[in-house]
N, C-alpha and C positions, 0 to 999 in steps of 0.2 A: 393366542388371542386375551389381553386384557378384555376383562368382565367391565360392562356399563354400570352404574351404579345411579341410585335416584338423584344423587347431589349434581352429576352430571346431566342429567333430564331437566334439573330446575333451570339449569343456565338456558338452554335449549328455549324450553317454555317462557320463560322472561322474556328473552331476545324476541321470541315470536309476537310477543305481546307490546312491547315498546317499540321494534323497530331499529333498535340504535345500541351500541354498545356502551355508551354513555348513559343511557336512561338504565339500561340493566341493572350496570354497576350501582348506581343509585339506590335503585329498589333493595337489592341483592344484599348492600354495605360492605362492598368489595371495591375494590379500584376497577381500571378497564382493563389492564394488564391480565388481570386474574380471568375476568370474562374470556378474552381472547384466547385463553391458554386454555380455557374448558372445550369450549367451542372448537378449538383446533385439535385438542384430545378425542372426542368423540367422532369427529369427521376422519380423524385417523384411523381409530377401530373400525369405523364404519364402511372406511374408503369410498367417501363420498363426501360432496360437497353439500349442505347442509341452507345455507343460506345465499342469497346473491344480492347484489347492491344494485337498487333501482331507484333513479332519483335522490338519492343520498340517506335511503330507508335500506335494509338490511329485509328483504324478503323471503318466504321458503321456497325451496326448489319444488320440484316432485316428490323427491327423496326425502328432504327437511320435514313437507306434509305429514309423509307417513308415520315419522319418528314424531312430529310433533302431535298427531291423533293418538298414538300408542299411549305417550307421555300423558297427555291429559289423561285417559284412562286410569293410569299409573297414580297420579295427582289426585283421583276421585276416591282410588280405593286406599289410599293414606289419608286422607281427609275424613272418610268413612270409621276406619281402625282410631283415628285418635277420638272422633266422635263418642265412639263406641265404649270408648276407655273413660274419659272425661267429661260424658255428660250420662252416665251412669243414672245419676240422679237428678236427669232434664237440667241441669245448668248451663246456660251458654256460656260457653269459652272458646276462644279466640277469635282471628279477625275476619270480618264480611266485610266486602268491597260492594259500594252503593255507588252506581251512576245515573246521573241524571246533568239537566242544562242548568247552568248556574243561578239560573231566577228559582229553581226550583230548591236548590240547596240551602243558597243564601237565605231564603225566604220562609221556607215551609218546613224543609228537616232539620237544617241547623238550630233554629231557636227551641225547637223542641228535642234534643239532639240529649241535654242533660238529664232530662227524666228516662229515656231508657239505659244510659248509663250509671242511674241510680242504682237502677232496678238488676241490670247485670252486670255489676262489675267487675266481669272478667270477660268481659265483652268487648273488644277493640273494633273501631268503624274506620274504614280508610273510602273516604268520598272523593270520589273523580266527576270532577267539574268539566263536562265536554258535551259540545253539540253534538259529537258524533255518534252515530248508535253504537255504541261497544258492544261486544259481543259475548253473550253469556254462556253463548255454548264453547267460543273459544278460549272461556274464564279469563277475559280481558277484565270482567267483573261477575258477581255473584248475584247479585241483583239490579235491574237496571229499572227506570221508570221511564217512561216514555209515552207521548201523546200522540201515539199511533200505536195499532195492535204492527205487531213483527211479521215481516213477509222471507225475511230472508232465514232467519233462525228457527224454521220451521220444528224443530226440536226441541225448542224451549217451552216451557209453561208460562200462559200469558192470562192474567184476570184484571179486567177492569176495576181500579180501584175509586173511580172518581170522574166527576166532570169538570172542566177549567170551562166558566163562565166569562166571556170577552166583552169591555167595553170602551171605548175611547175616552183616554184622561189626557191633563195638561196640569201644570203647574197653576194654581190656584190666583196665580199674582198677575198671570202675563195677561198678554194683548189678545183679540181675535184674530181670527184669520190666519191662524199657526203655519207655518209648514208641517206636513206629515214626517215624523220618523218613520222611516220603514228600512224594509230590508232588501239585502244585495241579491242578485240572481241565484246565488246559491241557495236561496232559503226562496226561490219564487211558487215551488210547490207546496209550500205549507199554505193551510187553511187560513190561519190570519195575516199571511203577507198579500195571498189572493184579494184578500178583503180590501184590505188598506192599499192595493193598487187600482182596485175598482173606485174607491173612494178618493183617488189623488183623480185619475181619469176623471169623474164629473164636478170635480173643483179645481179648473186650471189657475183658480185666482190665489190659490192657497201658500203660493210660492214655492221654491225651489226646496225640495225635501232632502231631508237629513238622511243619508242611507248610513245602517251599523249591519254587524254580521253575528249579531247576538242580543238575545231579550233583556241581559241585565244590563245592554249596552244601554239598549231603548227604553228601560226604566230610566237609570241615570240620567240621559239626555233630556227626559219627560220633566224631570224633578228639577234639571239646570233653568227649565223654561227654553228650552231652545225647537220646541216644538210639541203635537200631538200623536201618541200613537195607542195602537190599541194594546192592551193590558188586560193581564187575569185580573177580575174583580177581586178576590179575595187576596191579592195582594196590591192592588192600586186601591182599594179601600183602606186600607191600613196603613196607606201613607200619609200623615195630618197636609201634607202641602199640595197633595191633587185633588184634585175635581172633576168629577166625569163630565163628559160634554155628550154624552149620546144619551142619556137619561137612563131612568131607572132599570128599564129592562136591557138584559143583555143583546148585545149585538150578534155573538158567536159563542157558541160550546164546542168543546173539543174532549173526548175523552183522553183519561190517564191510566195507562195500565202499569202493571208491576210484572217483567219476567224475570224468570228463573231457570235456572239450569234444571232440569228434571231429577238429575242425581244427587242436587245439592237441596232440595227442597225440604227433606225429612232431617237435614243435620239438625240439632237444636241451634246452634248460633243464629242458624239462616230463619228457624221458624221464627226465632225470637223476634230479630229485626221485618219479618214480613208481616206478623203480628201487629208490631209497633206501627208499620208503614199504615196499613190498613185501618186501626184504630185513627190515626191523625189523620188522614185522608175523608173517613166519614166525618169526623168533626170539621174539617177545616173547605170540606169540597161538599157538604151535604146537601 
């Protein structure tokens, strides 16, 4: 029997995170045929199916999940070896994948990113704007910023890095009695969506609400004069064409949490990004 090697396992890991052959090919910089051939090679060597198609997405079988779990450990060991060699002088080297909702990436992290990259010239940042809770334990991301403490990733290291305060905003030149720009049913359990649902129920004359599925869309709709919505004060206050409708006192507060894999938090490149995010949040969300 031929031996498995790390290159084979990289394809398994990447496919487990993207769920699609095409997405895996893009991330690894190869063609789709190469990905399919690599997966088939591993399945042939092990004599088991590693993935099955479910609603158009490739998901791990039980055997596949066993292989993925082992491969994740190897990936961490490989990262540790690279870090011990390249970062012996405490220089942050390599790629760090950070995920957050688009609103946080676009208006808080990206504007401050040049400072980080000037300080750490050999650091590469990969940003994943995703409203889903990508798993740091499954290495879908190295660092996640979320407005709720994680419940599923029980092994993840989580620390609170700031408070997001919210107020109601609208475009400065718009009329009164604007409709609410609120969130679809998939967001109904979130605190700011619940707050707006109550506001809408108590204001029946506000008109038919505009429904979005992302906070960046809500901000864009407010700026376009389409209605009013609850937005983070640190973002809404810095958009010149917006005005607060709810007064100086915030109407809602949410915690911002930084989540990282316990075996990654000691890597120099990850430590550098964590320190940068913590400084940034202390300045922006103090």
